[in-house]
N, CA, C and O atoms as a CHARMM CRD file, in Angstrom:
* protein
*
  264
    1    1 MET  N    -20.98400  13.64400  42.70400 PROA 1      0.00000
    2    1 MET  CA   -19.99600  14.51000  42.09900 PROA 1      0.00000
    3    1 MET  C    -20.71800  15.68500  41.45800 PROA 1      0.00000
    4    1 MET  O    -21.78100  15.50200  40.86400 PROA 1      0.00000
    5    2 SER  N    -20.16800  16.87500  41.56600 PROA 2      0.00000
    6    2 SER  CA   -20.82900  18.04600  40.99700 PROA 2      0.00000
    7    2 SER  C    -20.78500  17.98600  39.47300 PROA 2      0.00000
    8    2 SER  O    -19.96500  17.27800  38.88700 PROA 2      0.00000
    9    3 SER  N    -21.67200  18.73300  38.85400 PROA 3      0.00000
   10    3 SER  CA   -21.73300  18.71800  37.39200 PROA 3      0.00000
   11    3 SER  C    -20.48500  19.32300  36.76000 PROA 3      0.00000
   12    3 SER  O    -20.17900  19.03500  35.60300 PROA 3      0.00000
   13    4 ALA  N    -19.76600  20.15000  37.49800 PROA 4      0.00000
   14    4 ALA  CA   -18.53800  20.74800  36.97200 PROA 4      0.00000
   15    4 ALA  C    -17.40100  19.73500  36.89500 PROA 4      0.00000
   16    4 ALA  O    -16.49300  19.88400  36.07800 PROA 4      0.00000
   17    5 LEU  N    -17.44400  18.71700  37.72800 PROA 5      0.00000
   18    5 LEU  CA   -16.37200  17.72000  37.75300 PROA 5      0.00000
   19    5 LEU  C    -16.89700  16.34900  37.32900 PROA 5      0.00000
   20    5 LEU  O    -16.87900  15.39600  38.10800 PROA 5      0.00000
   21    6 THR  N    -17.35000  16.27000  36.11600 PROA 6      0.00000
   22    6 THR  CA   -17.80300  14.98600  35.60100 PROA 6      0.00000
   23    6 THR  C    -16.58800  14.10100  35.35600 PROA 6      0.00000
   24    6 THR  O    -15.48400  14.61400  35.17300 PROA 6      0.00000
   25    7 PRO  N    -16.76700  12.79600  35.34900 PROA 7      0.00000
   26    7 PRO  CA   -15.62900  11.90400  35.09300 PROA 7      0.00000
   27    7 PRO  C    -14.91500  12.21000  33.77500 PROA 7      0.00000
   28    7 PRO  O    -13.69300  12.09100  33.68900 PROA 7      0.00000
   29    8 LYS  N    -15.67200  12.60300  32.75300 PROA 8      0.00000
   30    8 LYS  CA   -15.04400  12.92300  31.46500 PROA 8      0.00000
   31    8 LYS  C    -14.14400  14.15100  31.58700 PROA 8      0.00000
   32    8 LYS  O    -13.04400  14.17200  31.03500 PROA 8      0.00000
   33    9 ARG  N    -14.60900  15.17800  32.31100 PROA 9      0.00000
   34    9 ARG  CA   -13.79100  16.37600  32.49400 PROA 9      0.00000
   35    9 ARG  C    -12.55400  16.08300  33.33200 PROA 9      0.00000
   36    9 ARG  O    -11.47800  16.62000  33.07100 PROA 9      0.00000
   37   10 VAL  N    -12.70800  15.24500  34.32100 PROA 10     0.00000
   38   10 VAL  CA   -11.55800  14.87200  35.15500 PROA 10     0.00000
   39   10 VAL  C    -10.53600  14.11200  34.31500 PROA 10     0.00000
   40   10 VAL  O     -9.33300  14.33700  34.44600 PROA 10     0.00000
   41   11 ALA  N    -11.00900  13.21400  33.45400 PROA 11     0.00000
   42   11 ALA  CA   -10.09800  12.47200  32.57700 PROA 11     0.00000
   43   11 ALA  C     -9.35700  13.42100  31.64600 PROA 11     0.00000
   44   11 ALA  O     -8.15000  13.27800  31.45100 PROA 11     0.00000
   45   12 VAL  N    -10.06400  14.38600  31.06800 PROA 12     0.00000
   46   12 VAL  CA    -9.43000  15.36600  30.17900 PROA 12     0.00000
   47   12 VAL  C     -8.39100  16.17700  30.94500 PROA 12     0.00000
   48   12 VAL  O     -7.29900  16.43200  30.43700 PROA 12     0.00000
   49   13 LEU  N     -8.72800  16.57700  32.15800 PROA 13     0.00000
   50   13 LEU  CA    -7.77600  17.31600  32.98600 PROA 13     0.00000
   51   13 LEU  C     -6.49900  16.50500  33.20900 PROA 13     0.00000
   52   13 LEU  O     -5.39400  17.03600  33.09500 PROA 13     0.00000
   53   14 HSD  N     -6.65300  15.23200  33.52300 PROA 14     0.00000
   54   14 HSD  CA    -5.47100  14.39800  33.77300 PROA 14     0.00000
   55   14 HSD  C     -4.65500  14.18400  32.50400 PROA 14     0.00000
   56   14 HSD  O     -3.42500  14.16000  32.55800 PROA 14     0.00000
   57   15 TYR  N     -5.32200  14.02900  31.36800 PROA 15     0.00000
   58   15 TYR  CA    -4.57800  13.91300  30.11000 PROA 15     0.00000
   59   15 TYR  C     -3.82500  15.20500  29.80200 PROA 15     0.00000
   60   15 TYR  O     -2.69400  15.16400  29.32000 PROA 15     0.00000
   61   16 CYS  N     -4.44500  16.34100  30.07600 PROA 16     0.00000
   62   16 CYS  CA    -3.76600  17.62300  29.86200 PROA 16     0.00000
   63   16 CYS  C     -2.55300  17.76300  30.77700 PROA 16     0.00000
   64   16 CYS  O     -1.48300  18.18600  30.33900 PROA 16     0.00000
   65   17 MET  N     -2.72200  17.40700  32.04200 PROA 17     0.00000
   66   17 MET  CA    -1.60600  17.50300  32.97400 PROA 17     0.00000
   67   17 MET  C     -0.48700  16.52900  32.61400 PROA 17     0.00000
   68   17 MET  O      0.68800  16.86000  32.77900 PROA 17     0.00000
   69   18 ALA  N     -0.82300  15.34800  32.13100 PROA 18     0.00000
   70   18 ALA  CA     0.20600  14.40400  31.68100 PROA 18     0.00000
   71   18 ALA  C      0.98200  15.01600  30.51500 PROA 18     0.00000
   72   18 ALA  O      2.19800  14.84400  30.42000 PROA 18     0.00000
   73   19 SER  N      0.28800  15.72700  29.63400 PROA 19     0.00000
   74   19 SER  CA     0.95600  16.39400  28.51300 PROA 19     0.00000
   75   19 SER  C      1.88300  17.50100  29.00700 PROA 19     0.00000
   76   19 SER  O      2.99000  17.66200  28.49400 PROA 19     0.00000
   77   20 VAL  N      1.43000  18.26000  30.00000 PROA 20     0.00000
   78   20 VAL  CA     2.27400  19.32700  30.55700 PROA 20     0.00000
   79   20 VAL  C      3.55100  18.74300  31.13200 PROA 20     0.00000
   80   20 VAL  O      4.64200  19.25100  30.87500 PROA 20     0.00000
   81   21 TRP  N      3.41800  17.67300  31.91200 PROA 21     0.00000
   82   21 TRP  CA     4.61000  17.06400  32.50800 PROA 21     0.00000
   83   21 TRP  C      5.52200  16.48500  31.43500 PROA 21     0.00000
   84   21 TRP  O      6.74500  16.52400  31.57100 PROA 21     0.00000
   85   22 THR  N      4.93500  15.95000  30.37100 PROA 22     0.00000
   86   22 THR  CA     5.74000  15.41900  29.27400 PROA 22     0.00000
   87   22 THR  C      6.50100  16.55200  28.59200 PROA 22     0.00000
   88   22 THR  O      7.67700  16.39200  28.26500 PROA 22     0.00000
   89   23 LEU  N      5.85400  17.68500  28.37500 PROA 23     0.00000
   90   23 LEU  CA     6.53100  18.82500  27.76900 PROA 23     0.00000
   91   23 LEU  C      7.64100  19.37400  28.67100 PROA 23     0.00000
   92   23 LEU  O      8.64500  19.88000  28.17000 PROA 23     0.00000
   93   24 LEU  N      7.47400  19.28200  29.97400 PROA 24     0.00000
   94   24 LEU  CA     8.52000  19.74000  30.89400 PROA 24     0.00000
   95   24 LEU  C      9.75800  18.85100  30.84600 PROA 24     0.00000
   96   24 LEU  O     10.82500  19.23300  31.32600 PROA 24     0.00000
   97   25 LEU  N      9.60900  17.67400  30.26900 PROA 25     0.00000
   98   25 LEU  CA    10.76300  16.78500  30.13100 PROA 25     0.00000
   99   25 LEU  C     11.81600  17.39700  29.20700 PROA 25     0.00000
  100   25 LEU  O     13.01200  17.19500  29.41400 PROA 25     0.00000
  101   26 ILE  N     11.37900  18.14500  28.18900 PROA 26     0.00000
  102   26 ILE  CA    12.30600  18.72700  27.21600 PROA 26     0.00000
  103   26 ILE  C     13.28500  19.69900  27.87300 PROA 26     0.00000
  104   26 ILE  O     14.49400  19.51200  27.73400 PROA 26     0.00000
  105   27 PRO  N     12.81000  20.73900  28.59100 PROA 27     0.00000
  106   27 PRO  CA    13.80500  21.61300  29.22700 PROA 27     0.00000
  107   27 PRO  C     14.61600  20.90900  30.31600 PROA 27     0.00000
  108   27 PRO  O     15.75600  21.28600  30.58900 PROA 27     0.00000
  109   28 THR  N     14.03300  19.90200  30.92500 PROA 28     0.00000
  110   28 THR  CA    14.77800  19.16200  31.94600 PROA 28     0.00000
  111   28 THR  C     15.99800  18.49100  31.32700 PROA 28     0.00000
  112   28 THR  O     17.08400  18.51300  31.90500 PROA 28     0.00000
  113   29 LEU  N     15.81800  17.89600  30.15300 PROA 29     0.00000
  114   29 LEU  CA    16.91500  17.17700  29.51100 PROA 29     0.00000
  115   29 LEU  C     17.88800  18.09500  28.78000 PROA 29     0.00000
  116   29 LEU  O     19.07700  17.78800  28.69400 PROA 29     0.00000
  117   30 ILE  N     17.39600  19.23100  28.24800 PROA 30     0.00000
  118   30 ILE  CA    18.23500  20.08900  27.41700 PROA 30     0.00000
  119   30 ILE  C     18.82600  21.26900  28.19600 PROA 30     0.00000
  120   30 ILE  O     20.03400  21.50400  28.15400 PROA 30     0.00000
  121   31 LEU  N     17.98200  21.99400  28.89200 PROA 31     0.00000
  122   31 LEU  CA    18.42500  23.24200  29.50700 PROA 31     0.00000
  123   31 LEU  C     19.00000  23.07700  30.90600 PROA 31     0.00000
  124   31 LEU  O     19.87200  23.84100  31.32200 PROA 31     0.00000
  125   32 TRP  N     18.52100  22.10000  31.61200 PROA 32     0.00000
  126   32 TRP  CA    18.95400  21.93600  32.99700 PROA 32     0.00000
  127   32 TRP  C     19.97000  20.79300  33.11800 PROA 32     0.00000
  128   32 TRP  O     19.81700  19.89100  33.94200 PROA 32     0.00000
  129   33 LYS  N     21.01400  20.85500  32.27500 PROA 33     0.00000
  130   33 LYS  CA    22.00100  19.77500  32.23700 PROA 33     0.00000
  131   33 LYS  C     22.77600  19.64200  33.53900 PROA 33     0.00000
  132   33 LYS  O     23.25500  18.55200  33.85300 PROA 33     0.00000
  133   34 ASN  N     22.91000  20.69800  34.29200 PROA 34     0.00000
  134   34 ASN  CA    23.67200  20.64100  35.53300 PROA 34     0.00000
  135   34 ASN  C     22.83700  20.18800  36.72100 PROA 34     0.00000
  136   34 ASN  O     23.33400  20.09800  37.84400 PROA 34     0.00000
  137   35 SER  N     21.56600  19.90200  36.46500 PROA 35     0.00000
  138   35 SER  CA    20.71200  19.42600  37.55200 PROA 35     0.00000
  139   35 SER  C     20.95900  17.93300  37.76200 PROA 35     0.00000
  140   35 SER  O     21.69400  17.29800  37.00600 PROA 35     0.00000
  141   36 VAL  N     20.36100  17.41400  38.75100 PROA 36     0.00000
  142   36 VAL  CA    20.45200  15.97400  38.96900 PROA 36     0.00000
  143   36 VAL  C     19.45800  15.35600  37.98400 PROA 36     0.00000
  144   36 VAL  O     18.28400  15.15800  38.29800 PROA 36     0.00000
  145   37 LEU  N     19.95700  15.06200  36.80000 PROA 37     0.00000
  146   37 LEU  CA    19.11500  14.71000  35.66800 PROA 37     0.00000
  147   37 LEU  C     18.25500  13.48500  35.92200 PROA 37     0.00000
  148   37 LEU  O     17.07000  13.47200  35.58600 PROA 37     0.00000
  149   38 TRP  N     18.83600  12.47100  36.50400 PROA 38     0.00000
  150   38 TRP  CA    18.07500  11.23300  36.71600 PROA 38     0.00000
  151   38 TRP  C     16.89800  11.46100  37.66200 PROA 38     0.00000
  152   38 TRP  O     15.79700  10.97000  37.41600 PROA 38     0.00000
  153   39 ILE  N     17.12700  12.19600  38.72700 PROA 39     0.00000
  154   39 ILE  CA    16.06200  12.48200  39.68300 PROA 39     0.00000
  155   39 ILE  C     14.98200  13.32700  39.02300 PROA 39     0.00000
  156   39 ILE  O     13.79100  13.07800  39.21100 PROA 39     0.00000
  157   40 ALA  N     15.39200  14.31500  38.26200 PROA 40     0.00000
  158   40 ALA  CA    14.41900  15.16400  37.57600 PROA 40     0.00000
  159   40 ALA  C     13.59300  14.34600  36.58800 PROA 40     0.00000
  160   40 ALA  O     12.37100  14.48700  36.53600 PROA 40     0.00000
  161   41 PHE  N     14.23900  13.50900  35.82000 PROA 41     0.00000
  162   41 PHE  CA    13.52200  12.67700  34.84400 PROA 41     0.00000
  163   41 PHE  C     12.54000  11.73800  35.53500 PROA 41     0.00000
  164   41 PHE  O     11.39300  11.60200  35.10900 PROA 41     0.00000
  165   42 MET  N     12.99200  11.10400  36.58600 PROA 42     0.00000
  166   42 MET  CA    12.11800  10.16000  37.28800 PROA 42     0.00000
  167   42 MET  C     10.94200  10.87500  37.93900 PROA 42     0.00000
  168   42 MET  O      9.84100  10.32600  37.98600 PROA 42     0.00000
  169   43 SER  N     11.15000  12.07900  38.43900 PROA 43     0.00000
  170   43 SER  CA    10.05100  12.84300  39.01800 PROA 43     0.00000
  171   43 SER  C      9.02100  13.19600  37.95500 PROA 43     0.00000
  172   43 SER  O      7.81800  13.07600  38.18700 PROA 43     0.00000
  173   44 LEU  N      9.48800  13.63100  36.79600 PROA 44     0.00000
  174   44 LEU  CA     8.56900  13.94100  35.70300 PROA 44     0.00000
  175   44 LEU  C      7.83900  12.68600  35.23800 PROA 44     0.00000
  176   44 LEU  O      6.63500  12.72200  34.98300 PROA 44     0.00000
  177   45 TYR  N      8.56200  11.58700  35.13000 PROA 45     0.00000
  178   45 TYR  CA     7.93300  10.33000  34.72400 PROA 45     0.00000
  179   45 TYR  C      6.85600   9.91400  35.73300 PROA 45     0.00000
  180   45 TYR  O      5.78400   9.45100  35.34400 PROA 45     0.00000
  181   46 ALA  N      7.14000  10.07600  37.00000 PROA 46     0.00000
  182   46 ALA  CA     6.16400   9.70700  38.03400 PROA 46     0.00000
  183   46 ALA  C      4.90300  10.55300  37.91400 PROA 46     0.00000
  184   46 ALA  O      3.79500  10.04400  38.08500 PROA 46     0.00000
  185   47 ASN  N      5.06300  11.83800  37.62300 PROA 47     0.00000
  186   47 ASN  CA     3.89400  12.70000  37.44600 PROA 47     0.00000
  187   47 ASN  C      3.08000  12.29900  36.22100 PROA 47     0.00000
  188   47 ASN  O      1.85100  12.26500  36.28100 PROA 47     0.00000
  189   48 VAL  N      3.74500  11.99900  35.11900 PROA 48     0.00000
  190   48 VAL  CA     3.04000  11.55700  33.91200 PROA 48     0.00000
  191   48 VAL  C      2.29200  10.26300  34.19200 PROA 48     0.00000
  192   48 VAL  O      1.11200  10.14400  33.86200 PROA 48     0.00000
  193   49 ALA  N      2.96400   9.29900  34.79500 PROA 49     0.00000
  194   49 ALA  CA     2.33200   8.00700  35.07900 PROA 49     0.00000
  195   49 ALA  C      1.14500   8.16600  36.02500 PROA 49     0.00000
  196   49 ALA  O      0.12000   7.50700  35.85000 PROA 49     0.00000
  197   50 ALA  N      1.27700   9.02400  37.01200 PROA 50     0.00000
  198   50 ALA  CA     0.17700   9.23600  37.96400 PROA 50     0.00000
  199   50 ALA  C     -1.03300   9.85200  37.27500 PROA 50     0.00000
  200   50 ALA  O     -2.16600   9.44300  37.52900 PROA 50     0.00000
  201   51 HSD  N     -0.80600  10.82200  36.41300 PROA 51     0.00000
  202   51 HSD  CA    -1.93100  11.44900  35.72100 PROA 51     0.00000
  203   51 HSD  C     -2.58500  10.48300  34.73200 PROA 51     0.00000
  204   51 HSD  O     -3.81000  10.46100  34.61100 PROA 51     0.00000
  205   52 LEU  N     -1.79800   9.70200  34.04000 PROA 52     0.00000
  206   52 LEU  CA    -2.39100   8.73200  33.11000 PROA 52     0.00000
  207   52 LEU  C     -3.19200   7.67200  33.86500 PROA 52     0.00000
  208   52 LEU  O     -4.25100   7.24600  33.40400 PROA 52     0.00000
  209   53 SER  N     -2.69500   7.25400  35.00700 PROA 53     0.00000
  210   53 SER  CA    -3.43600   6.28800  35.82700 PROA 53     0.00000
  211   53 SER  C     -4.73700   6.89000  36.34600 PROA 53     0.00000
  212   53 SER  O     -5.77800   6.23200  36.34700 PROA 53     0.00000
  213   54 ALA  N     -4.67000   8.13000  36.78100 PROA 54     0.00000
  214   54 ALA  CA    -5.87300   8.80100  37.27200 PROA 54     0.00000
  215   54 ALA  C     -6.88000   9.00600  36.15000 PROA 54     0.00000
  216   54 ALA  O     -8.08600   8.89000  36.36900 PROA 54     0.00000
  217   55 ALA  N     -6.39700   9.30700  34.95800 PROA 55     0.00000
  218   55 ALA  CA    -7.29800   9.47000  33.81800 PROA 55     0.00000
  219   55 ALA  C     -7.97900   8.15200  33.48500 PROA 55     0.00000
  220   55 ALA  O     -9.17300   8.12500  33.18500 PROA 55     0.00000
  221   56 LYS  N     -7.23200   7.07200  33.53600 PROA 56     0.00000
  222   56 LYS  CA    -7.82000   5.76000  33.26200 PROA 56     0.00000
  223   56 LYS  C     -8.87200   5.40500  34.31200 PROA 56     0.00000
  224   56 LYS  O     -9.92000   4.85100  33.97900 PROA 56     0.00000
  225   57 ALA  N     -8.59900   5.71900  35.56400 PROA 57     0.00000
  226   57 ALA  CA    -9.57600   5.46000  36.62900 PROA 57     0.00000
  227   57 ALA  C    -10.82800   6.30800  36.42900 PROA 57     0.00000
  228   57 ALA  O    -11.94500   5.85500  36.67500 PROA 57     0.00000
  229   58 SER  N    -10.62400   7.53900  35.98000 PROA 58     0.00000
  230   58 SER  CA   -11.76800   8.40400  35.73100 PROA 58     0.00000
  231   58 SER  C    -12.61700   7.87600  34.57800 PROA 58     0.00000
  232   58 SER  O    -13.84400   7.95700  34.61400 PROA 58     0.00000
  233   59 ARG  N    -11.96300   7.33900  33.56400 PROA 59     0.00000
  234   59 ARG  CA   -12.71200   6.75400  32.43400 PROA 59     0.00000
  235   59 ARG  C    -13.49000   5.52400  32.90000 PROA 59     0.00000
  236   59 ARG  O    -14.61300   5.29200  32.45300 PROA 59     0.00000
  237   60 ALA  N    -12.90000   4.74700  33.78800 PROA 60     0.00000
  238   60 ALA  CA   -13.59400   3.58000  34.31200 PROA 60     0.00000
  239   60 ALA  C    -14.82800   4.01900  35.10400 PROA 60     0.00000
  240   60 ALA  O    -15.87600   3.37900  35.02900 PROA 60     0.00000
  241   61 GLU  N    -14.70200   5.10100  35.85700 PROA 61     0.00000
  242   61 GLU  CA   -15.83600   5.63800  36.61100 PROA 61     0.00000
  243   61 GLU  C    -16.92500   6.10600  35.65800 PROA 61     0.00000
  244   61 GLU  O    -18.11500   5.91400  35.90800 PROA 61     0.00000
  245   62 GLN  N    -16.50200   6.71800  34.57100 PROA 62     0.00000
  246   62 GLN  CA   -17.45800   7.19800  33.57400 PROA 62     0.00000
  247   62 GLN  C    -18.21600   6.01100  32.95900 PROA 62     0.00000
  248   62 GLN  O    -19.43000   6.08500  32.76800 PROA 62     0.00000
  249   63 GLU  N    -17.51800   4.94600  32.65500 PROA 63     0.00000
  250   63 GLU  CA   -18.17200   3.75600  32.08500 PROA 63     0.00000
  251   63 GLU  C    -19.11900   3.12500  33.08700 PROA 63     0.00000
  252   63 GLU  O    -20.16500   2.59800  32.70600 PROA 63     0.00000
  253   64 ALA  N    -18.76800   3.17300  34.36100 PROA 64     0.00000
  254   64 ALA  CA   -19.62700   2.57800  35.39700 PROA 64     0.00000
  255   64 ALA  C    -20.92900   3.35400  35.55800 PROA 64     0.00000
  256   64 ALA  O    -21.95000   2.78500  35.94300 PROA 64     0.00000
  257   65 GLU  N    -20.89400   4.65700  35.26300 PROA 65     0.00000
  258   65 GLU  CA   -22.10000   5.46300  35.37300 PROA 65     0.00000
  259   65 GLU  C    -23.12200   5.15700  34.29100 PROA 65     0.00000
  260   65 GLU  O    -24.31400   5.40500  34.47300 PROA 65     0.00000
  261   66 LYS  N    -22.66700   4.62000  33.17000 PROA 66     0.00000
  262   66 LYS  CA   -23.57400   4.35200  32.04100 PROA 66     0.00000
  263   66 LYS  C    -24.50100   3.21500  32.28100 PROA 66     0.00000
  264   66 LYS  O    -25.31200   2.88700  31.41500 PROA 66     0.00000
C-alpha cells in the first residue's frame, strides 16, 4: 500500500464519509418529505453502515501491521 493510503488514513476517510452520510439524513427527513422517505433513509443507512464496516476493517489491517 502506498504511503498516502495508510490503514489509519483509510479508516479516517471512512469515518468522515460515514459522518457525511449521517448528516445527509437530516435534509432527507426534513426537506425531502415528498420523496420516497423509506428508500432514501435505507440508502443512507446502508452507506453509513458500509463506511463504518470498512473503517473497522481498515483498523484491523492497521493492527495486523504492528
